[in-house]
N, C-alpha and C positions, 0 to 999 in steps of 0.2 A: 503493500500500500504506500502510495506516494503522499507525503506531507505537503503543506503549502510552504511558501518562502517565509523564513523568519525576517524581522526588521533589520535594516542596515545597521552594522556594527563596525566601530573603529578597529583598525589593527592595533595590537598592543606595540608600544615603544620597544625596539629589540635592546635598546640600552639600559631600559629600567625593568625588563622582564614582563611578566603578564602572560596570558594564555589566550588562545584562539578558542572561541566558544563555537565549536562545530561538531557534526556527527564524526565518531570514530569508524564510521561504516560508509556503505555506498550512498551517493547523492549527487546533487549537482550544485555548484558555487559559481557566484559571479562577483567580480572585483570591479570597482570603479574608482574614479579620481573624484575626491569630495567637491572641489572647486568647480569643476567642468562637466561633471557627469560622464565623461569619456569611459567607455568600457575598456578595462585593462585586460581583464580574463574572464573566460566564461567555459566552463567544461565540466564533464562528469567524472566521477572518481570512485574507486572502490574504498578509498579512505579519504573523506573530505578534509578533515582536520589536518593530515599529513601533507595533502597537496596544497593546502593554504600556508602551512608552515613553511614549505619549500619556497615560496614566493617571497618571504621575508628576507632582507639582507641580513647576513651575520654581523653582529656588533663588531666594530673595529677596535683592536686594543694593541698595545706594545708597538712592534716595529710594523705591523699591519696597518695601524693608524697612521704612521709617518710616511709609509711607501704605498699606500692605496692610491692606485691610478684610476681604477675602474669606478665611475659614478654611476648609480643607479638612476634610472629615469625619474622615478618618484621616491620620495621617502615614505616610509610605512605611515606616518602621521597624516599623509595627504591621500591615503587610501581607505576605503571601507569596504566590507564584504556582506555578503548574505549567502545563506545556504538553504537548501531543500533536501531533506532526507528521504531516502528511497529504501525499499526492503532488499532489492538485489541489484547487482551492477547492470544487468539487462534492462531493469525498470529504470534505472538512472539514465542509461544510454538513450532510451526511447523518449524518456522526459526531455533530455537535453535537445534532441533532434526537433521534438515538437515546439520546444521553447524558441529554438534558433528560427525555426520556420515562421513562427508568429512574429518574432521581431523583424525578420527580412520582410515580411508581408507589411508590417507597420511602416517601415522605413521606405518602402517602394510607394505605398499610399501618400505618406507624407511628401515625398519628393514629386509625385504627380500632381499634388494640389499646390506645390510651390511653397510649402512652409519651410521655414529655415530653423 
């Protein structure tokens, strides 16, 4: 059985700890930029919490802090996420495909009308 989307939640600050409040099982997740609403990630996963944790940058410390050259596109405090739990991975995959199709249909209608 598929649940509904939970409310948007901010990512925890990787330098101060915290946890991601997400299912440890199958489901769908979406990540967006809080300021612009730009979709950063959307996928189904066998372990939603683990998939979201991978998106967080590792806290820099020691020499890594001094020599870090790779800048992430967005800081974790600029992102928020929402999740939707599923019973099985197949159910999550089907749900993600259906949601992706609805989003694409919405964007096509929006562009046909000329909305910005």
